[in-house]
C-alpha positions as CSV (number, residue, x, y, z in Angstrom):
1,M,15.0,13.6,-14.9
2,K,17.1,16.7,-13.8
3,L,18.9,16.1,-10.7
4,M,20.3,18.8,-8.5
5,K,23.5,18.1,-6.8
6,T,23.5,18.9,-2.9
7,G,27.4,19.7,-2.9
8,I,27.8,16.6,-0.7
9,L,29.2,13.9,-2.7
10,P,28.0,11.0,-0.6
11,L,24.7,12.0,-0.2
12,D,24.3,12.8,-4.1
13,T,25.4,9.2,-4.6
14,Q,22.9,7.7,-2.3
15,L,20.0,10.0,-3.7
16,G,21.1,8.6,-7.2
17,G,23.0,11.7,-8.3
18,G,21.1,14.4,-6.5
19,I,17.6,15.6,-5.5
20,P,15.1,15.5,-8.5
21,A,14.3,18.8,-9.9
22,G,10.9,20.0,-9.0
23,S,11.1,18.7,-5.1
24,V,10.4,20.6,-2.0
25,V,12.6,19.1,0.5
26,L,12.2,19.1,4.4
27,V,15.6,18.9,6.5
28,L,14.4,18.2,9.5
29,E,16.8,18.7,12.6
30,E,17.6,18.4,16.0
31,P,19.6,21.5,17.5
32,G,23.0,21.3,16.7
33,A,22.8,18.8,13.8
34,G,24.0,21.3,11.4
35,G,21.3,21.6,9.1
36,D,22.2,25.3,8.3
37,V,25.5,23.9,7.2
38,L,23.6,21.3,4.6
39,S,21.7,24.5,3.3
40,Y,24.8,26.3,2.7
41,H,26.3,23.4,0.9
42,F,23.2,23.1,-1.4
43,A,23.0,27.3,-1.9
44,V,27.0,27.4,-2.5
45,E,26.7,24.2,-5.2
46,G,24.2,25.9,-6.8
47,A,26.0,29.2,-7.1
48,L,29.1,27.6,-8.4
49,N,27.0,26.3,-11.3
50,G,25.8,29.7,-12.0
51,E,22.4,28.8,-11.1
52,N,20.0,31.5,-9.7
53,V,20.0,30.9,-5.7
54,F,17.4,32.7,-3.2
55,Y,18.3,32.1,0.3
56,L,16.1,33.3,3.1
57,A,17.0,33.5,6.4
58,T,14.3,33.6,9.5
59,D,16.7,34.5,12.7
60,D,20.1,35.3,11.2
61,T,21.1,38.8,9.4
62,E,22.1,38.9,5.9
63,E,25.9,39.8,7.1
64,E,25.7,36.5,9.7
65,V,24.5,34.4,6.9
66,R,27.2,35.6,4.7
67,D,30.0,35.3,7.3
68,Y,28.6,31.9,8.2
69,V,29.0,30.7,4.8
70,N,32.3,32.1,3.9
71,L,33.4,30.6,7.0
72,Y,33.4,27.3,5.3
73,F,33.2,28.4,1.6
74,N,35.2,31.5,1.3
75,L,33.1,32.5,-1.7
76,D,34.5,35.3,-3.8
77,D,31.9,38.4,-5.2
78,A,31.4,36.8,-8.5
79,V,29.8,33.7,-7.0
80,W,27.8,35.8,-4.6
81,E,26.1,37.5,-7.5
82,N,24.3,34.4,-7.9
83,I,22.9,34.4,-4.7
84,T,20.1,36.4,-3.4
85,L,20.3,36.9,0.5
86,L,17.3,37.9,2.6
87,S,16.8,38.0,6.2
88,L,13.6,38.8,8.2
89,S,16.2,39.9,10.9
90,S,17.8,42.7,8.5
91,S,15.9,45.7,9.1
92,L,18.4,48.3,7.1
93,K,18.1,48.6,3.4
94,K,21.3,48.8,1.5
95,E,22.3,50.1,-1.7
96,G,22.6,47.6,-4.7
97,E,19.8,45.4,-3.7
98,K,18.1,42.9,-5.9
99,D,14.3,43.5,-6.7
100,A,13.5,40.5,-4.4
101,K,14.7,42.3,-1.6
102,D,12.3,45.4,-2.3
103,F,9.6,43.1,-2.7
104,L,10.2,41.6,0.8
105,K,10.8,45.2,2.6
106,K,7.2,46.3,1.5
107,T,5.6,43.4,2.8
108,M,7.5,42.6,5.9
109,Y,4.3,42.9,8.1
110,D,3.4,39.8,6.2
111,P,6.6,37.6,5.5
112,I,4.3,34.9,3.9
113,G,2.5,37.3,1.4
114,G,6.3,39.1,0.8
115,L,7.7,35.3,-0.1
116,K,4.9,34.6,-2.4
117,T,5.2,38.2,-3.9
118,I,9.1,37.4,-4.3
119,L,8.3,34.1,-6.0
120,Y,5.5,35.6,-8.5
121,H,8.2,38.0,-9.9
122,E,11.5,36.2,-9.8
123,D,12.7,32.9,-11.4
124,F,15.1,30.6,-9.4
125,D,16.8,27.3,-9.6
126,R,17.1,26.8,-6.0
127,V,15.5,28.3,-2.7
128,V,16.5,27.9,0.7
129,V,14.1,28.5,3.6
130,N,16.1,28.6,6.9
131,N,14.0,28.2,8.8
132,M,10.2,26.9,8.4
133,T,10.1,27.0,12.3
134,Y,9.5,30.8,12.2
135,F,6.6,30.5,10.0
136,I,4.8,27.5,11.9
137,A,5.5,29.7,15.3
138,N,3.9,32.7,14.0
139,Y,1.1,31.4,11.3
140,P,-1.7,29.0,11.4
141,I,-0.8,25.7,10.1
142,E,-3.2,26.2,7.2
143,D,-1.4,29.3,6.0
144,V,2.0,27.3,6.3
145,V,0.6,24.0,4.4
146,S,-0.8,26.9,1.4
147,L,3.0,28.0,1.4
148,I,4.3,24.5,1.2
149,E,1.9,24.3,-1.7
150,V,3.1,27.3,-3.4
151,F,6.6,26.1,-3.2
152,S,5.4,22.7,-4.8
153,K,3.9,24.5,-7.7
154,Y,6.7,26.9,-8.3
155,A,9.1,24.0,-8.2
156,K,7.7,21.9,-10.8
157,K,6.9,24.9,-13.0
158,N,10.3,25.9,-12.9
159,E,12.1,22.8,-12.5
160,S,13.6,24.1,-9.2
161,V,14.4,22.7,-5.6
162,F,13.2,24.2,-2.7
163,M,15.0,23.2,0.8
164,M,13.1,23.9,4.1
165,L,15.1,23.3,7.3
166,M,12.7,23.0,10.3
167,T,13.7,22.2,14.1
168,K,12.5,18.7,15.2
169,G,10.6,18.5,18.2
170,M,9.4,22.0,18.6
171,F,6.0,21.5,17.7
172,D,3.2,18.7,18.2
173,S,3.7,15.7,16.3
174,R,0.6,16.3,14.2
175,T,2.3,19.7,12.9
176,E,5.5,17.8,12.1
177,T,3.6,15.1,10.4
178,A,1.6,17.6,8.0
179,I,4.7,19.5,7.2
180,K,6.2,16.0,6.3
181,H,3.5,14.9,4.3
182,Y,3.4,17.7,1.9
183,S,7.1,17.7,1.4
184,D,8.2,15.5,-1.3
185,G,11.6,14.5,0.5
186,V,12.2,14.6,4.0
187,I,16.1,14.4,5.3
188,E,16.3,13.9,9.1
189,L,19.5,14.9,11.0
190,T,20.2,13.7,14.4
191,L,22.5,13.6,17.3
192,R,23.7,10.6,19.3
193,E,26.1,10.8,22.3
194,V,28.4,7.8,22.1
195,E,31.1,7.4,25.0
196,N,33.1,10.9,24.7
197,E,31.9,12.2,21.4
198,V,28.7,13.4,19.6
199,Q,27.8,11.6,16.4
200,R,25.8,13.2,13.8
201,R,23.8,11.0,11.3
202,L,21.7,11.8,8.5
203,K,18.3,9.6,7.2
204,V,16.3,9.8,4.4
205,I,12.9,9.4,5.4
206,K,11.2,9.5,2.1
207,F,11.8,11.0,-1.5
208,K,9.1,11.2,-4.4
209,G,10.5,10.2,-7.7
210,I,13.8,8.2,-6.3
211,L,14.5,4.9,-4.6
212,V,15.1,5.8,-0.7
213,P,18.2,4.8,0.4
214,K,18.4,2.2,3.3
215,A,21.9,3.8,4.6
216,I,22.4,6.0,7.9
217,L,25.0,8.4,6.8
218,R,27.5,9.5,9.5
219,Y,29.1,13.1,9.2
220,E,31.1,15.5,10.8
221,L,31.1,19.1,10.8
222,T,34.3,20.7,10.0
223,D,36.1,23.9,8.5
224,K,35.1,22.6,5.1
225,G,31.4,22.0,6.2
226,I,29.9,18.6,6.1
227,K,32.2,15.8,5.7
228,M,30.4,12.5,5.4
229,E,31.7,9.2,6.0
230,S,32.3,6.9,2.8
231,V,31.1,3.6,4.9
232,M,27.3,3.4,5.2
233,R,25.2,2.2,8.1
234,V,22.2,-0.1,6.8
235,L,18.8,0.1,8.4
């Protein structure tokens, strides 16, 4: 089975080596838990290995995402060549855009349609959607589920991995449960205030194709991204 490393060694170890190719993974995070940083690790790991990575940002501009990634990883231009970075917030067209950007610019009135068009024309090894919250807030849940099904078929056909971020607690429990149901894997990031510090924790809720680890992983956000403790806390 082909596995895609997340770029975070303790997490990959708990997953048995990485995320199984052909998976759609939901990262369900509490605000401030660092889901975006996890997505950077995942994207950068692929780019460093020469994989074709597609990163879609719904809230931040392309320039902001690039700055955020470089804040932790300081990638050179050669590595960035492996990342197709698109933003629903970026309105100005720039020279040297990849084809995928042209597709999305032409269909900005319908981002779901534009995203499907990109996937129809391009082959990616890794896809990050940051954040699914945008689509849930702006489309009927049936359309969002249909999009996830497109992700799933694409992932299985191309042996790729989709990582979808979603903010926990923003929508009703039925909607949240539906998104979890149609995802192959669910990773939950939470915050807990203990005495005078905020602790961040990662828990794997479900994962098709691998044994779900029982451990809760503690981690910190550092200038190098996510630093995960080697000592695990078992459920």
